[in-house]
PAMIZA-444132 format. One record per atom (N, C-alpha, C): z, x negated, y negated; residue in three letters. Coordinates in steps of 0.2 Angstrom, whole numbers, padded with zeros to 4 digits, always signed. Atoms other than C-alpha are relative to their C-alpha. Example, Ala and Ser with C-alpha at 12.3 -4.5 7.8 and 13.67 -1.06 7.14 Angstrom:
<sites>
+0000-0004+0006ALA/+0039-0062+0022ALA/+0000-0004-0006ALA/-0001+0004+0006SER/+0036-0068+0005SER/+0003+0004-0005SER/
</sites>
This chain:
<sites>
+0001-0005+0006MET/-0001+0001+0000MET/+0000-0005-0008MET/+0000+0004+0007ILE/-0006-0008-0017ILE/+0006+0003-0005ILE/-0006-0002+0007LYS/+0006-0006-0034LYS/-0004-0001-0003LYS/+0003+0001+0008ARG/-0002-0017-0046ARG/-0006-0005+0003ARG/+0006+0004+0002ILE/-0019-0024-0049ILE/-0003-0003-0005ILE/+0000+0004+0005GLY/-0025-0036-0060GLY/-0008+0001-0001GLY/+0005+0000+0002VAL/-0042-0035-0068VAL/-0003-0006-0006VAL/+0002+0002+0006LEU/-0053-0046-0080LEU/-0006-0001+0001LEU/+0007+0003+0002THR/-0070-0050-0087THR/-0003-0007+0002THR/+0001+0007+0001SER/-0078-0065-0084SER/-0008-0002-0001SER/+0007+0003+0001GLY/-0096-0075-0088GLY/-0002+0005-0007GLY/+0003-0005+0008GLY/-0108-0065-0101GLY/+0004+0004-0001GLY/-0004-0005+0002ASP/-0101-0050-0108ASP/-0007+0005+0001ASP/+0005-0005-0003ALA/-0112-0034-0105ALA/+0003+0006-0003ALA/-0001-0008+0004PRO/-0112-0017-0115PRO/+0004+0004+0006PRO/-0004-0004-0005GLY/-0101-0005-0104GLY/+0007-0003+0005GLY/-0008-0002-0004MET/-0087-0014-0098MET/+0004-0002-0003MET/-0006-0005+0003ASN/-0075-0007-0110ASN/+0001+0007+0004ASN/+0001-0007-0005ALA/-0080+0009-0100ALA/+0002+0000+0006ALA/-0004-0001-0007CYS/-0076+0001-0084CYS/+0007-0001+0000CYS/-0007+0001-0001ILE/-0061-0007-0089ILE/+0006+0008-0001ILE/-0003-0006-0003ARG/-0055+0010-0092ARG/-0001+0006+0004ARG/+0000-0002-0004ALA/-0061+0019-0079ALA/+0006-0004+0006ALA/-0005+0001-0006VAL/-0050+0007-0068VAL/+0008+0002-0002VAL/-0006+0001+0003VAL/-0036+0008-0079VAL/+0003+0009+0001VAL/-0001-0007+0001LEU/-0036+0029-0082LEU/+0001+0003+0010LEU/+0001-0002-0008THR/-0041+0030-0061THR/+0009-0003+0003THR/-0005+0003-0004ALA/-0025+0018-0056ALA/+0006+0007-0004ALA/-0007-0006+0003SER/-0012+0028-0068SER/-0001+0006+0004SER/-0001-0004-0001ALA/-0019+0043-0060ALA/+0003-0002+0007ALA/-0005+0002-0005TYR/-0013+0036-0045TYR/+0007-0005+0001TYR/-0008+0004+0001ASN/+0003+0027-0050ASN/-0002-0006+0002ASN/-0003+0007-0002LEU/-0001+0010-0050LEU/-0003-0002-0007LEU/-0001+0005+0004ASP/+0001-0003-0061ASP/-0006-0004-0002ASP/+0006+0005+0001VAL/-0014-0014-0071VAL/+0002-0005-0005VAL/-0001+0005+0004VAL/-0013-0029-0078VAL/-0005-0005+0000VAL/+0007+0003+0004GLY/-0028-0037-0090GLY/+0002-0006-0001GLY/+0000+0008+0000PHE/-0031-0056-0089PHE/-0005+0000-0006PHE/+0003+0004+0006HIS/-0037-0062-0106HIS/-0004-0005+0000HIS/+0006+0006-0001HIS/-0054-0073-0107HIS/-0001-0002+0006HIS/+0000+0001-0007GLY/-0055-0071-0090GLY/+0002-0003+0004GLY/-0005+0004-0005PHE/-0052-0083-0075PHE/+0006-0005-0005PHE/-0004+0004+0006ASN/-0044-0094-0091ASN/+0008+0003+0000ASN/-0005-0002+0002GLY/-0031-0081-0096GLY/+0004+0001+0008GLY/-0005+0000-0006LEU/-0027-0080-0076LEU/+0004-0009+0001LEU/-0005+0008-0002LEU/-0022-0099-0075LEU/+0005+0000-0004LEU/-0006-0001+0006VAL/-0012-0098-0090VAL/+0006+0005-0001VAL/-0003-0006-0001GLU/-0005-0082-0086GLU/+0001+0003-0008GLU/+0002-0004+0006ASP/-0012-0075-0104ASP/-0002+0007+0002ASP/+0001-0006-0002TYR/-0011-0056-0098TYR/+0005+0005-0004TYR/-0006-0003+0003GLN/-0004-0040-0103GLN/-0001+0007+0006GLN/-0002-0006-0005THR/+0001-0022-0094THR/-0007+0005-0005THR/+0003-0004+0003LEU/-0013-0009-0097LEU/+0001+0007+0001LEU/-0002-0007+0000LEU/-0009+0010-0100LEU/-0005+0003-0003LEU/+0005-0004+0001PRO/-0020+0024-0103PRO/+0000-0001-0010PRO/+0000-0002+0007GLN/-0016+0024-0122GLN/-0004-0005-0003GLN/+0003+0007+0002HIS/-0023+0005-0122HIS/-0008-0001+0002HIS/+0007-0001-0001VAL/-0040+0011-0117VAL/-0004+0007-0004VAL/+0006-0005+0004GLN/-0044+0026-0128GLN/-0005-0001-0003GLN/+0007+0002+0004HIS/-0060+0027-0138HIS/-0002-0006+0001HIS/+0003+0005+0000ILE/-0066+0012-0130ILE/-0007+0000+0004ILE/+0007+0000-0003ILE/-0082+0019-0119ILE/-0004-0001-0003ILE/+0006+0000+0004GLN/-0092+0018-0134GLN/-0002-0008-0003GLN/+0000+0005+0004HIS/-0089+0000-0139HIS/-0003-0006+0003HIS/+0001+0005-0003GLY/-0099-0015-0132GLY/+0006-0006+0000GLY/-0004+0007-0001GLY/-0091-0034-0129GLY/+0005+0004+0006GLY/-0006-0001-0004THR/-0074-0032-0120THR/+0007+0000-0004THR/-0007-0001+0004ILE/-0057-0028-0125ILE/+0005-0005+0003ILE/-0004+0005-0001LEU/-0050-0043-0113LEU/-0004-0006-0002LEU/+0003+0005+0003LYS/-0061-0054-0120LYS/-0005-0004+0008LYS/+0004+0003-0006SER/-0073-0066-0108SER/-0002-0008-0003SER/+0002+0006+0000ALA/-0076-0084-0104ALA/-0003-0003+0008ALA/+0001+0005-0006ARG/-0081-0097-0091ARG/+0004-0004+0002ARG/-0006+0005-0002CYS/-0070-0106-0081CYS/-0002-0006+0005CYS/+0003+0008-0004LYS/-0073-0125-0075LYS/+0005-0001+0005LYS/-0006+0004-0002GLU/-0056-0127-0068GLU/+0000+0003+0008GLU/+0002-0004-0005LEU/-0062-0113-0053LEU/-0004-0004+0004LEU/+0006+0005-0005HIS/-0074-0126-0048HIS/+0003-0004+0005HIS/-0007+0004-0004THR/-0059-0135-0041THR/+0004+0004+0005THR/-0008-0004-0006GLU/-0049-0130-0025GLU/+0006-0001-0004GLU/-0006-0001+0006GLN/-0033-0135-0036GLN/-0002+0005-0005GLN/-0002-0005+0006GLY/-0037-0122-0049GLY/-0001+0006+0004GLY/+0001-0005-0003ALA/-0043-0110-0036ALA/+0007+0001+0003ALA/-0006+0000-0003LYS/-0026-0112-0028LYS/+0006+0002-0005LYS/-0005-0001+0005GLN/-0016-0112-0044GLN/+0000+0008-0003GLN/+0001-0007+0002ALA/-0024-0094-0050ALA/+0003+0005+0007ALA/-0005-0003-0006ALA/-0018-0089-0030ALA/+0007+0001-0002ALA/-0009+0003+0000ALA/+0000-0095-0035ALA/+0000+0005-0005ALA/-0003-0004+0005ILE/-0001-0085-0050ILE/+0000+0007+0000ILE/+0000-0005-0001LEU/-0008-0070-0045LEU/+0005+0004+0005LEU/-0005-0001-0003HIS/+0008-0069-0031HIS/+0004-0001-0005HIS/-0006+0002+0002LYS/+0019-0075-0044LYS/+0001+0008-0003LYS/+0001-0006+0003LEU/+0014-0059-0054LEU/+0001+0007+0004LEU/+0000-0004-0006GLN/+0016-0049-0037GLN/-0007+0007+0001GLN/+0005-0004+0000LEU/-0001-0043-0039LEU/-0005+0000+0006LEU/+0003-0002-0008ASP/-0008-0033-0024ASP/-0009-0001+0001ASP/+0006-0002+0000ALA/-0027-0033-0029ALA/-0003-0006-0005ALA/+0002+0002+0007LEU/-0038-0042-0041LEU/-0007+0003+0001LEU/+0006-0002+0004LEU/-0053-0034-0050LEU/-0003-0005-0004LEU/+0004+0001+0004VAL/-0068-0043-0056VAL/-0005+0002-0002VAL/+0006-0005+0001ILE/-0082-0036-0067ILE/-0004-0005-0003ILE/+0004+0002+0003GLY/-0095-0047-0070GLY/-0007-0003+0003GLY/+0006+0000-0004GLY/-0111-0057-0063GLY/+0002-0006+0005GLY/+0000+0003-0007ASP/-0114-0070-0049ASP/+0005-0007-0001ASP/-0005+0007+0003GLY/-0104-0085-0058GLY/+0005+0004+0001GLY/-0009-0004+0000SER/-0087-0072-0058SER/+0002+0000+0006SER/+0000+0000-0005PHE/-0091-0068-0042PHE/+0003-0007+0005PHE/-0001+0005-0003ARG/-0091-0086-0035ARG/+0008-0002-0002ARG/-0008+0000+0002GLY/-0075-0086-0044GLY/+0006+0002+0005GLY/-0002-0005-0004ALA/-0067-0071-0034ALA/+0000-0005+0006ALA/-0001+0002-0007LEU/-0073-0080-0019LEU/+0005-0006+0001LEU/-0003+0007+0000ALA/-0066-0096-0021ALA/+0009+0001+0000ALA/-0008-0005+0000ILE/-0047-0087-0024ILE/+0000+0002+0005ILE/-0002-0004-0003ALA/-0048-0077-0011ALA/+0003-0003+0007ALA/-0003+0003-0006PRO/-0045-0089+0002PRO/+0007-0003+0001PRO/-0008+0002-0001HIS/-0029-0094-0005HIS/+0004+0005-0001HIS/-0005-0006+0004TYR/-0023-0077-0010TYR/+0000+0004+0004TYR/+0000-0006-0004HIS/-0015-0063+0000HIS/+0000+0005+0001HIS/+0002-0008+0005GLY/-0020-0048-0010GLY/-0006+0001+0002GLY/+0006-0003+0001GLN/-0037-0039-0011GLN/-0005-0001-0005GLN/+0005+0003+0006VAL/-0053-0045-0021VAL/-0004+0005+0001VAL/+0007-0003+0000LEU/-0066-0034-0027LEU/-0004-0002-0008LEU/+0005+0001+0005GLY/-0082-0036-0037GLY/-0002+0004-0003GLY/+0003-0004+0001ILE/-0088-0026-0049ILE/-0007-0003-0004ILE/+0006+0003+0003PRO/-0107-0030-0056PRO/+0000-0001-0007PRO/+0002+0000+0006GLY/-0108-0032-0075GLY/-0001-0006-0004GLY/+0006+0003+0004THR/-0122-0042-0082THR/-0007+0002-0003THR/+0005+0000+0001ILE/-0136-0040-0091ILE/-0006-0001+0004ILE/+0004+0004-0004ASP/-0148-0049-0080ASP/-0002+0006+0005ASP/+0003-0003-0004ASN/-0147-0036-0067ASN/-0003-0002+0008ASN/+0002+0004-0006ASP/-0149-0050-0053ASP/+0005+0000+0005ASP/-0005-0001-0005ILE/-0135-0044-0041ILE/-0001+0003+0007ILE/+0003-0003-0004ASP/-0138-0040-0026ASP/+0002+0004+0003ASP/-0005-0005-0006GLY/-0130-0024-0014GLY/+0000+0006-0008GLY/+0000-0005+0005THR/-0133-0013-0032THR/-0007+0002-0003THR/+0008-0001+0004ASP/-0150-0005-0041ASP/+0002-0002-0006ASP/-0003+0003+0005PHE/-0140-0009-0056PHE/+0004-0002-0002PHE/-0007+0002+0002SER/-0128-0017-0066SER/+0003+0002-0006SER/-0002-0002+0006ILE/-0118-0012-0078ILE/-0002-0006-0007ILE/+0002+0004+0005GLY/-0126-0018-0096GLY/-0007-0001-0001GLY/+0009+0001+0000PHE/-0144-0018-0090PHE/-0003+0003-0005PHE/+0005-0004+0002ALA/-0151-0003-0096ALA/+0001+0001-0009ALA/-0001+0001+0006THR/-0141-0004-0113THR/-0004-0008-0002THR/+0003+0007+0005ALA/-0151-0024-0117ALA/-0007+0003+0001ALA/+0009-0001+0000ILE/-0169-0014-0112ILE/+0001+0002-0005ILE/+0001-0005+0009ASP/-0165-0002-0126ASP/+0002-0005-0005ASP/+0002+0005+0005THR/-0160-0016-0136THR/-0006-0005-0001THR/+0007+0002-0001ALA/-0175-0026-0131ALA/-0007+0004-0005ALA/+0006-0004+0001LEU/-0187-0011-0133LEU/+0002+0001-0009LEU/-0001+0000+0009ASP/-0180-0009-0153ASP/-0003-0005-0003ASP/+0006+0007+0004ALA/-0186-0026-0157ALA/-0005+0000+0000ALA/+0005+0001-0001ILE/-0200-0026-0148ILE/-0006+0004-0005ILE/+0004-0004+0005ASP/-0207-0010-0157ASP/-0001-0003-0006ASP/-0002+0003+0009LYS/-0202-0018-0174LYS/-0006-0005+0000LYS/+0006+0006+0000ILE/-0212-0034-0170ILE/-0006+0004+0001ILE/+0007-0002-0001ARG/-0226-0024-0164ARG/-0003+0004-0007ARG/+0004-0004+0008ASP/-0227-0014-0182ASP/-0002-0007-0003ASP/+0001+0005+0003THR/-0227-0031-0191THR/-0008-0003+0003THR/+0006+0004-0001ALA/-0239-0039-0179ALA/-0006+0004+0000ALA/+0006-0006+0001ASP/-0250-0023-0181ASP/-0001-0003-0006ASP/+0002+0001+0005ALA/-0250-0028-0200ALA/-0002-0007-0001ALA/+0001+0006+0000PHE/-0253-0045-0198PHE/-0005-0002+0005PHE/+0006+0001-0005GLU/-0266-0044-0183GLU/+0003-0007+0002GLU/-0004+0007-0001ARG/-0254-0058-0177ARG/+0002+0001+0010ARG/-0001+0001-0007ILE/-0250-0063-0159ILE/+0008-0003+0001ILE/-0009+0001-0001PHE/-0230-0062-0154PHE/+0001-0001+0008PHE/-0002+0001-0008LEU/-0222-0070-0141LEU/+0009+0001-0001LEU/-0009-0002+0001VAL/-0204-0061-0138VAL/+0002-0003+0007VAL/-0003+0003-0008GLU/-0192-0071-0125GLU/+0006+0004-0002GLU/-0005-0004-0002LEU/-0179-0061-0118LEU/+0003-0003+0004LEU/-0003+0004-0004MET/-0165-0067-0107MET/+0000+0002+0006MET/+0000-0001-0008GLY/-0163-0067-0088GLY/+0000-0005+0004GLY/-0001+0007-0004ARG/-0160-0084-0083ARG/-0007-0001+0006ARG/+0005+0000-0007HIS/-0170-0084-0065HIS/-0002+0006+0002HIS/+0002-0006-0002SER/-0173-0066-0065SER/-0005+0004-0006SER/+0005+0000+0007GLY/-0188-0057-0075GLY/+0001+0008+0002GLY/-0001-0006+0001TYR/-0179-0040-0074TYR/+0000+0004-0005TYR/+0001-0005+0008ILE/-0176-0036-0092ILE/-0005-0002-0002ILE/+0005+0004+0001THR/-0192-0045-0094THR/-0008+0005+0002THR/+0007-0003-0001LEU/-0204-0034-0085LEU/+0001+0007-0001LEU/+0000-0007+0004SER/-0196-0018-0090SER/+0001+0001-0007SER/+0002+0000+0008ALA/-0195-0021-0108ALA/-0005-0001-0002ALA/+0007+0000+0002GLY/-0212-0026-0108GLY/-0005+0006+0003GLY/+0003-0006-0003ILE/-0218-0012-0097ILE/+0001+0007-0006ILE/-0002-0004+0002ALA/-0209+0000-0107ALA/-0002+0000-0008ALA/+0001+0002+0007ALA/-0214-0007-0124ALA/-0010-0001-0001ALA/+0010+0000+0000GLY/-0234-0008-0119GLY/-0001-0006-0002GLY/+0004+0006+0001ALA/-0234-0027-0120ALA/-0006-0001+0003ALA/+0005+0002-0004GLU/-0250-0035-0116GLU/-0001-0003+0005GLU/-0001+0007-0004GLN/-0244-0051-0108GLN/+0008+0003+0004GLN/-0005+0000-0003ILE/-0228-0051-0096ILE/+0003-0007+0004ILE/+0001+0005-0004ILE/-0222-0069-0092ILE/+0008+0000+0004ILE/-0007+0000-0002CYS/-0207-0070-0080CYS/-0001-0005+0007CYS/+0000+0002-0008PRO/-0201-0080-0063PRO/-0005+0003+0004PRO/+0004-0003-0006GLU/-0209-0069-0052GLU/-0008+0002-0001GLU/+0007+0001+0002PHE/-0226-0071-0060PHE/-0003-0008+0002PHE/+0001+0006-0002GLY/-0227-0088-0056GLY/+0002-0006-0007GLY/-0003+0006+0008PRO/-0222-0106-0069PRO/-0006+0003-0002PRO/+0003+0002+0004VAL/-0232-0109-0084VAL/+0001-0007-0001VAL/+0000+0006-0001LYS/-0237-0127-0083LYS/+0000-0001-0007LYS/+0004+0001+0007LYS/-0240-0134-0101LYS/-0006-0004+0000LYS/+0005+0003-0001GLY/-0256-0139-0103GLY/-0006+0005+0005GLY/+0003-0003-0006GLU/-0262-0126-0089GLU/+0002+0008-0002GLU/-0002-0006+0000LEU/-0262-0111-0100LEU/-0009+0005+0000LEU/+0006-0005-0001ALA/-0279-0101-0094ALA/+0003+0005+0002ALA/-0003-0007-0004SER/-0270-0087-0084SER/+0002+0003-0007SER/-0003-0003+0008ILE/-0262-0084-0104ILE/-0007+0002-0003ILE/+0006+0003+0004LEU/-0278-0089-0113LEU/-0006+0006+0002LEU/+0006-0005-0001GLY/-0292-0078-0105GLY/+0002+0009+0000GLY/+0001-0008+0002PRO/-0283-0060-0106PRO/+0001+0001-0007PRO/-0002-0001+0008ILE/-0279-0064-0125ILE/-0008+0000-0002ILE/+0006+0000+0003GLN/-0297-0069-0127GLN/-0004+0007+0002GLN/+0002-0008-0002HIS/-0303-0053-0116HIS/+0001+0005-0005HIS/-0001-0007+0004ALA/-0295-0041-0127ALA/-0002-0002-0006ALA/+0002+0002+0007GLN/-0300-0050-0144GLN/-0008+0001+0001GLN/+0009+0000-0002LEU/-0320-0049-0137LEU/+0002+0007+0001LEU/-0002-0006-0001LEU/-0315-0030-0134LEU/+0002+0005-0004LEU/-0003-0004+0006ARG/-0305-0025-0148ARG/+0000-0002-0007ARG/+0000+0000+0006GLY/-0307-0036-0161GLY/+0005-0004-0002GLY/-0006+0005+0002LYS/-0293-0048-0171LYS/+0004+0007-0001LYS/-0006-0005+0001THR/-0278-0034-0167THR/+0006-0004+0003THR/-0006+0002-0003SER/-0260-0036-0163SER/+0002-0001+0006SER/+0001+0002-0009TYR/-0256-0045-0145TYR/+0007-0001+0003TYR/-0006+0000-0001ILE/-0239-0044-0139ILE/+0000-0003+0008ILE/+0000+0004-0006ILE/-0234-0057-0124ILE/+0008+0002+0000ILE/-0006+0002-0003VAL/-0216-0055-0116VAL/+0004-0004+0004VAL/-0001+0007-0004VAL/-0208-0071-0110VAL/+0006+0000+0000VAL/-0004+0000-0002ALA/-0193-0074-0100ALA/+0002-0005-0001ALA/-0002+0005+0002GLU/-0182-0088-0106GLU/-0002-0007+0006GLU/+0000+0006-0006ASN/-0184-0105-0097ASN/-0006+0002+0005ASN/+0006-0001-0002SER/-0203-0099-0094SER/-0005-0007+0000SER/+0006+0004+0005TYR/-0212-0115-0103TYR/+0003-0006-0002TYR/-0004+0006+0005PRO/-0206-0132-0105PRO/-0003+0000-0006PRO/-0001+0000+0008GLY/-0199-0133-0122GLY/+0002+0005-0003GLY/-0003-0007+0001GLY/-0196-0114-0123GLY/-0006+0001-0003GLY/+0007-0005+0002THR/-0207-0099-0130THR/-0003-0003-0006THR/+0002+0004+0006THR/-0208-0109-0147THR/-0005-0004+0000THR/+0006+0004-0001ALA/-0218-0122-0139ALA/-0006+0003+0002ALA/+0005-0003-0004LEU/-0228-0111-0129LEU/-0004+0002-0007LEU/+0002-0001+0006ALA/-0232-0104-0145ALA/-0005-0004-0004ALA/+0004+0006+0005GLU/-0237-0117-0155GLU/-0006-0003+0005GLU/+0005+0001-0003ASP/-0248-0122-0140ASP/-0006+0006+0001ASP/+0006-0009+0001LEU/-0257-0104-0139LEU/-0003-0002-0006LEU/+0004-0001+0004SER/-0261-0107-0156SER/-0005-0004-0002SER/+0003+0005+0001ALA/-0267-0123-0155ALA/-0008+0001+0005ALA/+0006-0001-0004GLU/-0279-0117-0142GLU/-0005+0005+0000GLU/+0003-0005+0003LEU/-0284-0101-0149LEU/-0003+0000-0008LEU/+0002+0000+0006GLY/-0285-0107-0167GLY/+0002+0009-0005GLY/-0003-0007+0005THR/-0275-0089-0171THR/+0007-0003+0001THR/-0009+0002+0001GLU/-0256-0090-0176GLU/+0002+0005+0004GLU/-0004-0004-0007CYS/-0244-0086-0161CYS/+0006+0000-0006CYS/-0010+0002+0002ARG/-0226-0082-0167ARG/+0004+0001+0006ARG/-0005-0002-0007ALA/-0212-0084-0155ALA/+0007+0004-0004ALA/-0005-0004+0002CYS/-0197-0070-0158CYS/+0005-0002+0007CYS/-0007+0001-0006ILE/-0181-0077-0148ILE/+0006+0005-0001ILE/-0005-0008-0001LEU/-0169-0061-0144LEU/+0007-0002-0001LEU/-0007+0004-0002GLY/-0156-0071-0137GLY/+0006+0005+0001GLY/-0005-0003-0002HIS/-0139-0064-0136HIS/+0001+0006-0004HIS/-0001-0007+0003ILE/-0142-0050-0149ILE/-0001+0006+0008ILE/-0001-0003-0005GLN/-0145-0042-0130GLN/+0006+0002+0003GLN/-0007-0001-0003ARG/-0128-0043-0125ARG/+0002+0005-0005ARG/-0004-0003+0005GLY/-0121-0034-0140GLY/-0003+0008+0000GLY/+0002-0006+0002GLY/-0122-0016-0146GLY/+0005+0005+0004GLY/-0001-0003-0005LYS/-0115+0000-0139LYS/-0002+0004+0006LYS/+0002-0002-0007PRO/-0117+0005-0121PRO/-0004+0006-0002PRO/+0004-0005-0002VAL/-0132+0017-0117VAL/+0004+0005+0003VAL/-0004-0007-0006GLY/-0126+0034-0109GLY/+0000-0003+0007GLY/+0000+0003-0005ALA/-0131+0026-0092ALA/+0003-0004+0003ALA/-0003+0005-0002ASP/-0122+0011-0094ASP/+0010+0001+0001ASP/-0006-0003-0001ARG/-0106+0022-0097ARG/+0002+0003+0004ARG/+0000-0002-0008ILE/-0109+0031-0081ILE/+0001-0002+0003ILE/+0000+0005-0005LEU/-0111+0018-0073LEU/+0006-0005+0001LEU/-0007+0003+0001ALA/-0096+0008-0079ALA/+0004+0004+0001ALA/-0007-0005-0001THR/-0085+0023-0077THR/+0000+0001+0008THR/+0001-0002-0007LYS/-0092+0027-0058LYS/+0003-0006+0003LYS/-0002+0006-0004LEU/-0090+0009-0052LEU/+0009-0002-0001LEU/-0008+0001+0003GLY/-0072+0008-0061GLY/+0003+0003+0006GLY/-0004-0004-0003ALA/-0066+0022-0053ALA/-0001-0002+0007ALA/+0001+0002-0007TYR/-0073+0018-0036TYR/+0004-0005+0004TYR/-0004+0005-0002ALA/-0066+0002-0035ALA/+0005+0000+0003ALA/-0008-0002-0001VAL/-0048+0007-0037VAL/+0000+0005+0005VAL/+0000-0004-0006GLU/-0051+0020-0024GLU/-0001-0002+0005GLU/+0003+0004-0004GLN/-0060+0008-0013GLN/+0009-0003+0001GLN/-0006+0004-0001LEU/-0042-0004-0015LEU/+0004+0004+0004LEU/-0004-0003-0003LYS/-0032+0010-0010LYS/-0002+0002+0007LYS/+0002+0001-0006LYS/-0042+0010+0005LYS/-0001-0006+0004LYS/-0001+0005-0004GLY/-0039-0006+0009GLY/-0006-0005+0001GLY/+0006+0005+0001ALA/-0057-0016+0003ALA/+0000-0005-0001ALA/+0000+0008+0001HIS/-0058-0033+0003HIS/-0005-0004-0001HIS/+0006+0005+0000LEU/-0071-0046-0002LEU/-0006+0004+0000LEU/+0007-0002+0001LYS/-0083-0033-0006LYS/-0002+0002-0009LYS/+0002-0001+0005MET/-0093-0030-0021MET/-0001+0010+0001MET/+0003-0007+0000VAL/-0095-0009-0027VAL/-0005-0002-0002VAL/+0005-0003+0004GLY/-0110-0005-0033GLY/-0004+0007+0003GLY/+0002-0007-0001GLU/-0123+0011-0033GLU/-0006-0001+0004GLU/+0007+0000-0004ILE/-0138+0014-0022ILE/-0002+0005+0002ILE/+0001-0007+0001ASN/-0147+0028-0024ASN/+0004+0004-0001ASN/-0005-0006+0005GLN/-0135+0038-0036GLN/+0007-0002+0005GLN/-0005+0003-0004GLN/-0122+0033-0021GLN/+0006-0006-0001GLN/-0004+0006+0000ALA/-0108+0022-0023ALA/+0002-0002+0006ALA/-0002+0002-0007ALA/-0105+0011-0010ALA/+0001-0009-0001ALA/-0001+0007-0002LEU/-0099-0006-0004LEU/-0004-0003+0003LEU/+0006+0007-0003TYR/-0108-0024-0001TYR/+0004-0007+0001TYR/-0005+0005-0002PRO/-0099-0039+0006PRO/-0002-0004-0008PRO/+0000+0003+0005LEU/-0095-0049-0009LEU/-0005-0007+0000LEU/+0004+0006-0001VAL/-0103-0067-0001VAL/-0006+0001-0001VAL/+0008+0003+0000LYS/-0120-0061-0001LYS/-0002+0004-0006LYS/+0002-0003+0005SER/-0120-0052-0018SER/-0006-0005-0004SER/+0004+0008+0004ASN/-0127-0072-0025ASN/-0006+0001+0005ASN/+0004+0002-0002ASP/-0139-0071-0011ASP/-0009-0001-0003ASP/+0007+0000+0003LYS/-0154-0068-0023LYS/-0005+0003+0004LYS/+0005-0005-0005LYS/-0163-0057-0012LYS/-0003+0006-0003LYS/+0000-0005+0003LYS/-0165-0043-0025LYS/-0007-0002-0003LYS/+0008+0001+0003GLN/-0183-0041-0031GLN/-0002+0005-0006GLN/+0000-0005+0007ILE/-0190-0033-0047ILE/-0005+0004+0004ILE/+0005-0005-0004ASP/-0201-0018-0042ASP/-0007-0002+0001ASP/+0006+0001-0004PRO/-0215-0024-0031PRO/-0006+0006-0004PRO/+0005-0004+0003TYR/-0226-0010-0039TYR/-0001+0000-0006TYR/+0000+0003+0007LEU/-0224-0014-0057LEU/-0003-0006+0000LEU/+0001+0006+0001VAL/-0227-0030-0055VAL/-0006+0001+0002VAL/+0006+0002-0001ARG/-0245-0028-0046ARG/-0004+0006-0007ARG/+0003-0006+0007TRP/-0249-0013-0059TRP/+0000-0005-0008TRP/-0001+0004+0006GLN/-0244-0025-0074GLN/-0004-0006+0002GLN/+0005+0003-0002GLN/-0255-0039-0066GLN/-0008+0001+0000GLN/+0004-0002+0001LYS/-0267-0028-0064LYS/-0004+0001-0006LYS/+0004+0000+0006ILE/-0272-0022-0080ILE/+0000-0006-0005ILE/+0000+0006+0004ALA/-0268-0039-0088ALA/-0007-0004+0002ALA/+0005+0003-0003SER/-0283-0045-0077SER/-0006+0004-0003SER/+0006-0005+0001ASP/-0294-0030-0083ASP/-0003-0002-0006ASP/
</sites>
């Protein structure tokens, strides 16, 4: 029987994390469970920087971006000593379970602690990258897409006015989920992401061909290329410069960066975060351990935490084929 739950948010923040914290606290309160929230991710656990979370502490936070518990990355958990220290503090505080809201790095931290900890460990996927196996969507992804769309739509306006080529760089590290989704929804002429293959410096034919074809058919007009970060040596700015030199037409790079992590979570993220936070507490009461809570086909489900980092999750193959088809025609 669990009585006390620890919760923390770790790694890159994602819109909807506050909604998830709220659901955890409210659900735990309904079951008469205590919740301890650690500040600044695993760092707060290691230095015992925490607070007891009551329902009044999570009032009116569902609409706020970021995380009231703050977030950070923790190098100490890369060592066995750090993992043992974290487990010892969990025992000292008499916590029966730990909920970790974050992405793949956060889950690796949870898995590092687990062998030294006598309690239960669950993960809740909170990352705009949506690159976690075992769930259709992660908390923050839907909002990040809307944020990117708003920016791309505005860039389209100025691109139309000046008849320019714009390259818009989106986040996503090694996953093209944000890039493909935002690019298609924004009507981008081209999309560059890891799943489409690498773009090598000096080998730009695959990008230049569609641009030149479009210019031949439509004349000088706006042209938007949505690019995943780290897709080109030197970055998207270097790619824009190289395309400008090849085409003799000005190409501009616009890097959205961390703006994609901020803002009020959209309804889909608030609902998903609430569902996963509540489900996590319920599953802890049933004894769940070393699992990630996710949503598959609108059904809350458990998935082995160790497999959440396998990186088998693929972006929509139909949309990939469709995008490549229209870009080549």
